Residue, then its C-alpha position, 0 to 999 in steps of 0.5 A: m624372244n626377239t622383238i620387231v615393230i615396223l611402223c609404216d605411217t599413214l599406210r591404207r588397209d586396202h594398199v596391202s593385199a593380205y587384206t585385199g586378195g589383190k583385188p581392185l581397190n574399188q572392188c574392196w571396201s570403197a567404191e571411191a577408191p582406184e581402180w587398180s590393185v595394189l599388191t604387196p607379195n612381201i608385206d604377205r610374207l609376213a602374213e603367212r608367217g604369223t597373224v593378220f588381225t581384220q580388226c584393227y583400229l587406232g587409238s589416238t590420231p595422228c602421228m605422235p598420238a598414236r606413237r605415245d599409244i604404242y610407247t605407254g599402252k595407254y590412250e592419249f586422245l582423251t586426256r592430251g593432244w600432240g606431244s612428246l612423252e611425260e614426266e610420268d612416262v619416261g622410264q615406263d616407256l616401252p623402249s626403256l623398260i626392255s634397255q632396263a631389263g638388260k636387253v638391247s633395244y634400238l631405233i631406226t627411223d626417218h620421222a622427223h617429228l621423233w625429234r623435233r620440238g613436241g616429240e623430241n623425247y620418244h628416242t632417249g629410252y632406246t639403247g641406241f638410235d639412228l636417224v635418216r635426215g630429209t622427210t617432212e619439214d626437216p631442217f636438213h638443207t640450207d643451200p640456195e634455190p636456183d634462180d629459175f626455181t618457183y614453189p606450187a601456188t598454194d596456200s596448203k599448210y604445207m607451205e612451210m615444209l616445201p623449201h625443206w622437201s624440194k631441196s630433200i628431193r632435188v639432191r637424190t642421185d641414187e637409191l638410198e638417197w630415198p628414206t625409205a630406202a635408207v631406213f630399210d637399209k639401216a635396219i638390215t645392217w643393224l640386224e646383221k650385226n646385232h642379230t646374236h643378241e638374246d631378246f633384242h628389240l628393233h623399232v623401225d618408224c618408217f615415214s612413208p607412205h606419208e607425203p611428200f609422195d615422192p617415190p622413184e618415178d618408175l613406181v609412179k608409172l606403174f598407176d600412172p603412165k604420166g609419172y611427174n609429168v602432170d601440170g600443177w602437181w606438187h609432193g602433198m595432197e591437200y587435207a580437204k575435199w579433193e575437187d576444191r583443190m585439184t584437177p582430176e588428173q592431178f587426184n589420180n596422179g596423187r593417188a598414183r604417187y601413193a600406191a607407189k610409195v606402198i609399193h617402195i616400202d614392199r620392195w625393201m620389205e623383200k631385202l629385209c625378209d630375205t635378211m631374216d630368212r638367211l639370218d635364221l631369225w623367224d624361230d625366235t622373233m616376233l615381228i609386228f607390222t602396222t601403220d599409226h592411222g589411214t588417210f582419205n583417198g577419195d574416200h568422202g570426196r577427201t584427200g588427207k586425214l583430219q578434217t572430219h571423223q575417224f572414218d573407216a578409211n583413217s581409223h581401220l588399220p593393217f595389222i600383222i604379227a609374224h611369229p614363231g609357229g605362225t601359219g597364216k591365220r586370221c583373227d577377227q578380235l578387236v585390237q589397238l595400237v596400245d596392245i603393242y606395248a603389252t605384247t612386246l614387252a611379254a614377247a621380251g620377257c618383261d614384266v607388263p606394268e598395270g593400269i594400261h589400256g592395251v591387252n597382251l595379244l600373245p595368247l591369241l598367237q598361240d591359239e589360247p583363249l583370250h578376249t580383247r575387248d568388246f569396243a574399240i575407242a578412237g579420236m583426236f584430242g579436242d575433236s569427235v570420239t570414235l567407238t565401234d565394235g566392228d559391227w556399228a560405229l559411232h561416231q560422237a561429236n562435240r558440243e560447239e563450244n567445246q567445253p569443259l576440255n584439259w590438257y593433262g600434262k605439263r609439255g605443251s606442243f609445237q602442233l597445238t593450235s589453241r592456247l593452254g593456261d597454267y598448269q594447275n591441279g594436274c591439267r591446263p585449261v584449253s582455249g582458243t581453238a575449239r575444234k568443231g568437225p563439219d559433220p554432226t554425230w554419226l552412225s554407220d552399220k559398217n557390214q552394210d557401209p564399210s566406207e560409213l558414208d551414210n549417217l543411220a543417227e536419225e534412222y536408228p535412234e535406239k541403236l544410237k542411244e545404245m551405242q552412246g551408253h557403251l561409250i559413257e562406260k567406256i570412258n568411265g572405265l578408262n582410269l582417266p586422270g582427274s575429272c578428265a572423264q566427266e569432262q569428256l562427257e559433257r563436252l561430248e553432250l553424253v551427259s545432258q542427253g542422258a544416254g545410256 
């Protein structure tokens, strides 16, 4: 069948009403969320035609690591961090396998990381691709700033992006100059021209609702009547505790802009779904709608991602598959982004390579028996590691010196803050910056505490040891290269603790 993957970057699960039923956000999972509702009736149309997965978790994070999970069907974060596809990935990546089978595959994206250094070869396996310019630090505009223009006073990591953001935003004169609109418009046009291809694959990688938070102002006013008229606000929220960086007015407006970006996506999903209706594509097309990760939006007192463990706001994802014969059911089995690889290949009629970490979810869509996994594992390279069975979550912190740590791959990364040594025996030693989150090893009862605000590690030592034992088994069972598994267990202080 035809396959479509729509990936919207940094999309929170509580901003998709197929998960919330339209309730106010602070009545869903996090009391720290805003009191408004975010309604997404057009994303919900996908849910009505398929399966809503209630227990989807990220694997590797943030942006590019999540994409390598999707493109290869393997967790990246234990072996390597942010980067492009490695030599062994090329030709075995998802779009390459579909193209090699004689089927048409196409990428439409405004995600600049996909073609900049550190992510530059994710597009090469497609039959064709189209890039929308002007997001994040994309070096698109070089025209001088007006004499009276000043940048906001901030020491943010976004300072290098501000010139590109401000220029891209100021040149907009109509709807299609918003990258979100342009991406979906191009996807619609592509479907209109290419829908007769047999078993085509379309990947729509939309950078929104990732910052910059710059949606049309009328959508912002749905949540904050001040629109863009808030003193001292700019187009990004710091990856920090918000009270250290923002006033309550700025914080509220930032969350309003984020919600408005989700509404902007949903309005364009209406146009795409209408096109699917008009072209009669639902009967032979599987469409996966998801994200790479969530973000803190007041949860744990924070905004942005990274900073700490992969708590629920960042790790628990929306994941909806519209498919032929779908009837709006819900599935509670554990799924992860690595499953997109096997599921899409199988749906396209391609062989699924052995040795991957992902699971083909087609049997679940067809109401056939399938057990996906007992535990989902997630994390960021060189940081803590998360394990969950959907009921309990363990966030295992790394030791202070964060060693041993090796980068299993030849390619480096423009996002890497530590140093890589010489490539030898299949890996490169990592030194310089030892990531150490501010939180200790953390245990949460997700049924009683879905936002994972309370650390129960000391209160439930036996449960902690049990979950640590499962994490050891999970890491040892992933068939990681070289001595990576043993290194990770040492780095995470699981060997010295004798857990399991």
